[in-house]
GUVEXTI-334270 format. One record per residue: x, z, y of N, C-alpha, C in turn; residue in one letter. Coordinates in Angstrom, 2 decimals, decimal comma, always signed. Layout:
REM residues N
      nxx      nzz      nyy     caxx     cazz     cayy      cxx      czz      cyy  resn
        X        Z        Y        X        Z        Y        X        Z        Y     a
...
This chain:
REM residues 81
      nxx      nzz      nyy     caxx     cazz     cayy      cxx      czz      cyy  resn
   -48,06  +126,04   +34,53   -48,50  +124,69   +34,23   -48,53  +123,91   +35,54     x
   -47,99  +122,69   +35,50   -47,98  +121,85   +36,69   -49,25  +121,01   +36,76     x
   -49,69  +120,79   +37,95   -50,85  +119,93   +38,16   -50,46  +118,48   +37,93     x
   -51,42  +117,62   +37,63   -51,11  +116,20   +37,53   -50,68  +115,65   +38,89     x
   -49,78  +114,71   +38,87   -49,32  +114,08   +40,11   -50,29  +112,96   +40,51     x
   -50,16  +112,51   +41,73   -50,98  +111,38   +42,17   -50,74  +110,17   +41,29     x
   -49,47  +109,95   +40,92   -49,14  +108,80   +40,05   -49,83  +108,92   +38,68     x
   -49,85  +110,12   +38,12   -50,50  +110,32   +36,81   -52,00  +110,07   +36,92     x
   -52,59  +110,51   +38,00   -54,03  +110,31   +38,20   -54,32  +108,83   +38,39     x
   -53,49  +108,17   +39,18   -53,65  +106,73   +39,39   -53,52  +105,96   +38,08     x
   -52,58  +106,36   +37,23   -52,42  +105,71   +35,93   -53,66  +105,90   +35,07     x
   -54,30  +107,05   +35,16   -55,56  +107,28   +34,43   -56,62  +106,30   +34,89     x
   -56,74  +106,15   +36,21   -57,75  +105,23   +36,74   -57,45  +103,80   +36,29     x
   -56,20  +103,40   +36,36   -55,82  +102,05   +35,90   -56,17  +101,88   +34,42     x
   -55,94  +102,92   +33,64   -56,29  +102,88   +32,22   -57,78  +102,70   +31,99     x
   -58,58  +103,37   +32,80   -60,04  +103,21   +32,71   -60,42  +101,77   +33,05     x
   -59,88  +101,27   +34,16   -60,21   +99,93   +34,62   -59,76   +98,85   +33,64     x
   -58,65   +99,11   +32,95   -58,13   +98,16   +31,96   -58,78   +98,32   +30,59     x
   -59,62   +99,33   +30,43   -60,28   +99,57   +29,15   -59,41  +100,26   +28,12     x
   -58,27  +100,81   +28,55   -57,35  +101,47   +27,63   -57,64  +102,97   +27,48     x
   -58,32  +103,53   +28,48   -58,66  +104,96   +28,47   -60,15  +105,07   +28,78     x
   -60,83  +105,91   +28,04   -62,27  +106,08   +28,29   -62,51  +107,07   +29,42     x
   -63,66  +106,92   +30,04   -64,03  +107,91   +31,06   -64,26  +109,27   +30,42     x
   -64,75  +109,27   +29,18   -64,98  +110,55   +28,49   -63,67  +111,31   +28,29     x
   -62,63  +110,62   +27,85   -61,36  +111,31   +27,64   -60,75  +111,73   +28,98     x
   -60,98  +110,92   +30,01   -60,50  +111,28   +31,34   -61,24  +112,50   +31,86     x
   -62,53  +112,55   +31,60   -63,32  +113,72   +32,00   -62,79  +114,97   +31,31     x
   -62,47  +114,87   +30,02   -61,90  +116,01   +29,29   -60,56  +116,41   +29,90     x
   -59,74  +115,43   +30,24   -58,42  +115,67   +30,84   -58,57  +116,41   +32,17     x
   -59,47  +115,91   +33,04   -59,70  +116,56   +34,34   -60,23  +117,98   +34,13     x
   -61,21  +118,13   +33,25   -61,82  +119,44   +33,03   -60,83  +120,47   +32,47     x
   -59,85  +119,99   +31,70   -58,82  +120,90   +31,20   -58,09  +121,56   +32,37     x
   -57,69  +120,77   +33,34   -56,98  +121,32   +34,49   -57,88  +122,20   +35,35     x
   -59,11  +121,78   +35,54   -60,04  +122,57   +36,34   -60,30  +123,92   +35,67     x
   -60,47  +123,91   +34,36   -60,77  +125,17   +33,66   -59,55  +126,09   +33,58     x
   -58,36  +125,55   +33,82   -57,14  +126,35   +33,82   -56,53  +126,45   +35,22     x
   -57,37  +126,34   +36,23   -56,86  +126,30   +37,60   -56,10  +127,56   +38,00     x
   -56,40  +128,66   +37,34   -55,67  +129,90   +37,66   -54,23  +129,88   +37,14     x
   -53,91  +128,91   +36,27   -52,56  +128,78   +35,73   -51,78  +127,62   +36,35     x
   -52,42  +126,89   +37,24   -51,82  +125,69   +37,82   -50,87  +126,05   +38,96     x
   -49,70  +125,43   +38,90   -48,75  +125,53   +40,00   -49,12  +124,40   +40,97     x
   -49,84  +124,75   +42,02   -50,36  +123,76   +42,95   -49,27  +123,37   +43,95     x
   -48,81  +122,11   +43,84   -47,73  +121,65   +44,71   -48,25  +120,65   +45,74     x
   -49,29  +119,93   +45,38   -49,82  +118,87   +46,23   -51,33  +119,00   +46,29     x
   -51,83  +119,57   +47,38   -53,27  +119,81   +47,49   -54,06  +118,50   +47,49     x
   -53,49  +117,44   +48,05   -54,18  +116,14   +48,05   -54,31  +115,60   +46,62     x
   -53,30  +115,81   +45,80   -53,39  +115,39   +44,40   -54,48  +116,19   +43,68     x
   -54,64  +117,45   +44,02   -55,69  +118,27   +43,43   -57,07  +117,72   +43,82     x
   -57,24  +117,36   +45,08   -58,50  +116,78   +45,53   -58,77  +115,45   +44,83     x
   -57,73  +114,67   +44,65   -57,80  +113,39   +43,94   -58,30  +113,62   +42,51     x
   -57,73  +114,61   +41,85   -58,13  +114,97   +40,48   -59,61  +115,36   +40,43     x
   -60,03  +116,19   +41,35   -61,43  +116,65   +41,38   -62,36  +115,46   +41,60     x
   -62,00  +114,58   +42,52   -62,85  +113,42   +42,78   -62,91  +112,49   +41,57     x
   -61,79  +112,34   +40,87   -61,81  +111,54   +39,65   -62,80  +112,13   +38,64     x
   -62,83  +113,44   +38,54   -63,78  +114,08   +37,63   -65,22  +113,74   +37,96     x
   -65,55  +113,66   +39,23   -66,93  +113,30   +39,60   -67,23  +111,85   +39,27     x
   -66,19  +111,01   +39,26   -66,37  +109,59   +38,95   -66,70  +109,37   +37,47     x
   -66,52  +110,38   +36,66   -66,76  +110,26   +35,22   -68,14  +110,77   +34,81     x
   -68,97  +111,14   +35,79   -70,30  +111,66   +35,48   -71,23  +110,53   +35,04     x
   -71,95  +110,79   +33,95   -72,88  +109,81   +33,39   -74,31  +110,08   +33,85     x
   -75,06  +109,00   +33,99   -76,50  +109,15   +34,26   -77,32  +108,75   +33,04     x
   -76,65  +108,07   +32,11   -77,24  +107,68   +30,82   -76,06  +107,35   +29,91     x
   -76,28  +107,25   +28,62   -75,16  +106,90   +27,74   -74,47  +105,61   +28,21     x
   -73,17  +105,71   +28,39   -72,34  +104,59   +28,84   -72,72  +104,02   +30,20     x
   -73,43  +104,82   +31,00   -73,79  +104,40   +32,36   -73,35  +105,51   +33,31     x
   -72,53  +105,14   +34,26   -71,92  +106,12   +35,14   -72,48  +106,02   +36,56     x
   -72,46  +107,15   +37,25   -72,93  +107,20   +38,63   -72,08  +106,28   +39,50     x
   -70,77  +106,28   +39,26   -69,84  +105,51   +40,07   -69,34  +104,29   +39,31     x
   -69,19  +103,20   +40,02   -68,77  +101,93   +39,42   -67,25  +101,80   +39,39     x
   -66,80  +100,74   +38,77   -65,37  +100,42   +38,77   -64,85  +100,20   +40,19     x
   -65,69   +99,60   +41,04   -65,30   +99,41   +42,44   -65,06  +100,74   +43,13     x
   -65,88  +101,73   +42,80   -65,70  +103,07   +43,36   -64,37  +103,67   +42,91     x
   -64,02  +103,44   +41,65   -62,73  +103,92   +41,14   -61,57  +103,26   +41,88     x
   -61,69  +101,97   +42,14   -60,66  +101,25   +42,89   -60,52  +101,82   +44,31     x
   -61,63  +102,11   +44,94   -61,60  +102,68   +46,29   -60,93  +104,07   +46,29     x
   -61,26  +104,86   +45,28   -60,63  +106,18   +45,17   -59,13  +106,04   +45,00     x
   -58,72  +105,12   +44,16   -57,31  +104,90   +43,91   -56,59  +104,46   +45,20     x
   -57,21  +103,57   +45,96   -56,63  +103,11   +47,23   -56,51  +104,25   +48,22     x
   -57,49  +105,12   +48,22   -57,52  +106,24   +49,17   -56,33  +107,19   +48,96     x
   -55,97  +107,43   +47,69   -54,93  +108,44   +47,40   -53,58  +107,86   +47,00     x
   -53,50  +106,56   +46,81   -52,22  +105,98   +46,39   -51,40  +105,50   +47,57     x
């Protein structure tokens, strides 16, 4: 199984920011790869770190309230894109 690329991760973030993808579904997407990390063909370690950081951005502190803001997502995207 191939890891998500930086472009795929960036598209997820754009989808969240545009309201087309939920953080919950993104969290499930990230967790799928993390839980199958022993099957991942790791080609880009920076993309893997990007994926892990995106997963932390989806953590909730209350229903529909997240630890990290949309601005934080933009900063993450700028850092890895």
